[in-house]
C-alpha positions as CSV (number, residue, x, y, z in Angstrom):
1,X,-0.1,0.0,0.0
2,X,1.2,3.5,-1.0
3,X,1.7,5.6,2.3
4,X,1.8,9.1,1.0
5,X,2.5,11.2,-2.1
6,X,5.7,13.0,-1.6
7,X,7.1,15.6,-1.4
8,X,5.2,16.9,1.7
9,X,5.8,20.5,3.1
10,X,5.8,20.5,6.9
11,X,6.5,23.0,9.9
12,X,8.4,21.8,13.0
13,X,7.0,23.5,16.1
14,X,7.7,23.5,19.9
15,X,5.3,24.2,22.6
16,X,7.5,24.8,25.7
17,X,9.6,21.7,24.8
18,X,6.8,19.5,23.3
19,X,7.7,19.2,19.6
20,X,5.5,18.5,16.6
21,X,5.5,17.9,12.9
22,X,2.7,19.8,11.4
23,X,1.3,19.4,8.0
24,X,-1.5,21.3,6.2
25,X,-3.6,18.3,5.0
26,X,-6.4,20.1,3.6
27,X,-5.2,18.6,0.3
28,X,-4.7,14.9,1.3
29,X,-1.4,13.6,0.8
30,X,-1.1,10.6,3.4
31,X,-3.4,7.6,2.8
32,X,-5.9,7.4,5.7
33,X,-5.1,3.7,6.5
34,X,-1.3,4.5,6.6
35,X,-1.5,7.5,8.8
36,X,-0.6,5.8,12.0
37,X,2.5,4.2,10.3
38,X,3.5,7.5,8.7
39,X,3.4,9.3,12.2
40,X,5.5,6.6,13.9
41,X,8.1,6.7,11.2
42,X,8.5,10.5,10.8
43,X,8.6,11.0,14.6
44,X,11.6,8.7,15.0
45,X,14.4,10.8,16.5
46,X,17.7,10.4,14.6
47,X,16.2,8.5,11.7
48,X,13.7,11.0,10.5
49,X,12.4,14.3,11.6
50,X,11.7,13.3,15.1
51,X,8.9,14.7,17.2
52,X,6.5,13.9,20.2
53,X,3.6,14.0,17.9
54,X,2.1,14.5,14.3
55,X,-0.6,16.9,13.6
56,X,-2.4,17.0,10.3
57,X,-4.6,20.3,9.6
58,X,-7.8,19.4,7.7
59,X,-11.0,21.0,6.6
60,X,-14.0,21.2,9.0
61,X,-17.7,21.7,8.3
62,X,-18.3,22.9,11.9
63,X,-15.1,25.0,12.9
64,X,-12.2,26.7,11.2
65,X,-10.4,23.5,10.8
66,X,-10.0,19.9,12.4
67,X,-6.9,18.2,13.3
68,X,-5.8,14.6,13.4
69,X,-3.3,14.2,16.2
70,X,-0.9,11.1,16.5
71,X,1.5,10.3,19.3
72,X,5.2,9.4,18.3
73,X,4.3,5.7,18.4
74,X,1.5,6.2,15.9
75,X,-1.4,6.0,18.5
76,X,-4.2,8.4,18.3
77,X,-4.7,10.9,21.2
78,X,-7.9,12.6,22.0
79,X,-6.2,15.9,22.9
80,X,-2.9,17.7,23.5
81,X,-2.6,21.1,25.1
82,X,0.8,22.2,23.7
83,X,-0.1,20.4,20.3
84,X,-3.3,22.5,20.4
85,X,-1.3,25.8,20.8
86,X,1.0,25.0,18.0
87,X,-1.7,23.9,15.7
88,X,-3.5,27.2,16.6
89,X,-0.4,29.4,15.7
90,X,0.3,27.3,12.5
91,X,-3.3,27.9,11.3
92,X,-3.2,31.5,11.9
93,X,0.2,31.8,10.1
94,X,-1.1,30.1,7.1
95,X,-4.4,31.9,6.9
96,X,-6.4,28.9,7.8
97,X,-8.0,30.5,10.8
98,X,-8.3,34.0,12.3
99,X,-6.5,35.0,15.5
100,X,-9.5,33.8,17.7
101,X,-10.5,30.4,16.3
102,X,-12.2,27.1,17.1
103,X,-11.2,23.8,15.8
104,X,-12.2,20.1,16.1
105,X,-10.5,17.4,18.1
106,X,-11.7,14.0,19.3
107,X,-12.0,15.6,22.6
108,X,-14.4,18.2,21.5
109,X,-14.2,21.7,20.0
110,X,-11.2,23.7,21.2
111,X,-11.1,27.6,21.3
112,X,-7.8,29.4,20.8
113,X,-6.5,32.9,20.5
114,X,-3.1,33.9,19.1
115,X,-1.1,36.9,20.0
116,X,2.4,36.9,18.3
117,X,4.2,33.7,19.8
118,X,1.8,33.2,22.6
119,X,-1.3,31.1,22.4
120,X,-4.0,30.6,24.7
121,X,-6.4,27.6,24.4
122,X,-9.7,26.9,26.4
123,X,-9.4,23.4,27.5
124,X,-12.1,20.8,27.5
125,X,-14.0,20.4,30.7
126,X,-12.2,18.2,33.2
127,X,-13.8,15.0,34.0
128,X,-13.4,11.8,36.0
129,X,-11.8,13.6,39.0
130,X,-10.6,11.2,41.8
131,X,-8.6,12.8,44.6
132,X,-6.3,10.9,47.0
133,X,-6.4,7.4,45.4
134,X,-3.9,4.9,46.9
135,X,-2.4,2.2,44.5
136,X,0.1,-0.4,45.1
137,X,3.2,0.0,43.0
138,X,5.7,-2.8,43.4
139,X,4.3,-3.6,46.8
140,X,4.4,0.0,48.1
141,X,1.3,2.2,48.6
142,X,1.4,5.1,46.6
143,X,-0.9,8.1,46.9
144,X,-2.1,9.9,43.8
145,X,-4.7,12.0,42.3
146,X,-6.4,11.4,38.7
147,X,-8.2,13.6,36.3
148,X,-9.1,13.7,32.5
149,X,-8.1,16.9,30.9
150,X,-8.6,15.9,27.5
151,X,-6.6,12.6,28.0
152,X,-6.3,10.7,31.4
153,X,-3.7,12.0,33.9
154,X,-2.4,10.8,37.3
155,X,-0.7,13.3,39.5
156,X,1.7,12.5,42.2
157,X,3.3,15.1,44.7
158,X,6.8,14.3,45.6
159,X,9.3,15.8,47.8
160,X,12.3,15.8,45.3
161,X,10.9,16.2,41.8
162,X,14.4,16.7,40.3
163,X,15.6,13.2,41.5
164,X,12.3,11.3,40.9
165,X,12.6,8.4,38.6
166,X,10.0,9.5,36.2
167,X,10.5,6.8,33.5
168,X,10.6,4.1,36.0
169,X,7.8,4.9,38.3
170,X,5.9,6.6,35.4
171,X,5.9,3.5,33.3
172,X,4.8,1.4,36.2
173,X,1.9,3.7,37.2
174,X,1.0,4.3,33.3
175,X,0.4,0.5,32.8
176,X,-1.1,-0.2,36.4
177,X,-4.3,-2.2,36.4
178,X,-6.2,0.8,38.1
179,X,-5.8,2.7,34.7
180,X,-6.4,-0.2,32.4
181,X,-7.3,-0.8,29.6
182,X,-6.4,2.8,28.2
183,X,-3.6,3.6,30.7
184,X,-2.7,7.0,31.8
185,X,-0.2,9.8,31.6
186,X,1.8,10.3,34.9
187,X,2.8,13.8,36.3
188,X,5.3,14.1,39.2
189,X,4.8,17.5,40.8
190,X,7.2,19.3,43.2
191,X,7.8,22.7,44.8
192,X,10.9,24.5,43.7
193,X,12.4,28.0,44.6
194,X,10.6,29.2,41.2
195,X,7.3,27.5,41.9
196,X,5.5,24.3,41.0
197,X,7.5,22.1,38.7
198,X,5.9,19.2,36.7
199,X,7.7,16.3,35.1
200,X,5.6,14.0,32.8
201,X,5.8,10.4,31.6
202,X,3.6,10.6,28.5
203,X,1.5,7.6,27.3
204,X,2.1,7.1,23.5
205,X,5.7,8.6,23.8
206,X,6.4,6.2,26.5
207,X,9.1,8.6,27.9
208,X,9.4,11.7,29.9
209,X,8.7,14.8,27.6
210,X,9.9,18.3,28.1
211,X,6.4,19.5,28.6
212,X,2.8,18.4,28.6
213,X,-0.1,20.8,28.4
214,X,-2.9,18.6,29.6
215,X,-0.5,17.3,32.2
216,X,0.3,20.8,33.4
217,X,-3.5,21.5,33.4
218,X,-4.2,18.3,35.5
219,X,-1.4,19.2,38.0
220,X,-2.5,22.8,38.5
221,X,-6.1,21.9,39.0
222,X,-5.4,19.3,41.5
223,X,-2.8,21.6,43.3
224,X,-5.6,24.0,43.7
225,X,-8.0,21.3,45.0
226,X,-5.6,20.2,47.6
227,X,-4.6,23.6,48.8
228,X,-1.2,23.8,47.2
229,X,-1.9,26.6,44.7
230,X,-4.6,29.1,43.5
231,X,-5.4,30.2,39.9
232,X,-3.8,31.2,37.9
233,X,-1.0,28.8,38.5
234,X,2.3,29.0,36.7
235,X,3.8,25.6,36.0
236,X,7.6,25.1,35.2
237,X,8.0,22.3,32.7
238,X,10.9,19.8,32.5
239,X,12.4,21.9,29.7
240,X,12.5,25.0,32.1
241,X,9.7,26.9,30.3
242,X,6.4,28.2,32.0
243,X,2.9,27.6,31.2
244,X,0.0,29.5,32.9
245,X,-3.1,27.7,33.7
246,X,-6.3,29.7,34.9
247,X,-9.6,28.1,35.8
248,X,-12.6,28.4,38.2
249,X,-12.9,25.8,40.9
250,X,-16.3,24.0,40.5
251,X,-18.2,21.0,41.6
252,X,-17.4,17.3,40.9
253,X,-15.4,18.1,37.8
254,X,-12.9,20.1,39.9
255,X,-12.8,23.1,37.6
256,X,-14.4,24.8,34.6
257,X,-13.3,27.9,32.3
258,X,-10.0,26.2,31.9
259,X,-7.3,28.0,29.9
260,X,-3.8,27.0,29.0
261,X,-1.3,29.8,27.9
262,X,2.2,29.6,26.8
263,X,4.6,30.2,23.7
264,X,4.5,28.3,20.5
265,X,7.8,28.5,18.5
266,X,8.3,27.9,14.9
267,X,11.6,25.9,14.8
268,X,12.0,25.2,11.0
269,X,10.3,24.5,7.7
270,X,11.0,21.6,5.5
271,X,9.9,19.1,3.0
272,X,9.5,15.3,3.6
273,X,10.4,12.8,0.8
274,X,10.2,9.1,0.8
275,X,13.6,8.4,2.6
276,X,12.0,10.0,5.7
277,X,10.3,6.8,6.1
278,X,13.3,4.5,5.5
279,X,14.8,2.4,8.4
């Protein structure tokens, strides 16, 4: 099966360390049945472009555009906060959408506003909030919290966030039976002299990423609900950048009117050819 029609123009973008390959796919170039394979191949670091995810911008009948979002392993994600901010700036720069826009995701319609390199997105309403859960990880009781901020997240507050085994512990929690069958993203949150820092193990990337917008949002909301912070909350990412999350605490969902704001940088523009998929 033919995977794609080459060459394919793309833009590499970064949202506070989360990096994405973004393609204007309003004129389709990638075969629908091959999109997952295409994403996994071009997101390989060292062998291809390398990224945390692939974003395809497509036409929409109900919004300014719709996206297809793929994790680095080719799996489909319902939502990605930093990816949404990069997609919004890409759409604005290419005349696909105005500075204030709406676009379709699997998680629902996302509203975004672009101001130079800074992009704010209105996140989907949190759901499935569970505070102070205790699960057993390798025989040890571990307290955490969980909430779905577009995708599922577990949040663990730790004493020493810098020296936490994010990949080891994160992988075990990500695959824990309490979160099956879908699994979960895992965020480790600690206090530093600069404020709350979040390190995230991302499902689909299967590694620590330099930032996670939905994870920062989950951490900020749960920090507020447990008395550790108040809106707006500034979150320091693993990459050292800052994201700002504002919201109103409310009811069983934990919060509403949730906004994620931060920079979305254009790293470079390029053109993919067939060799980008080679082993």
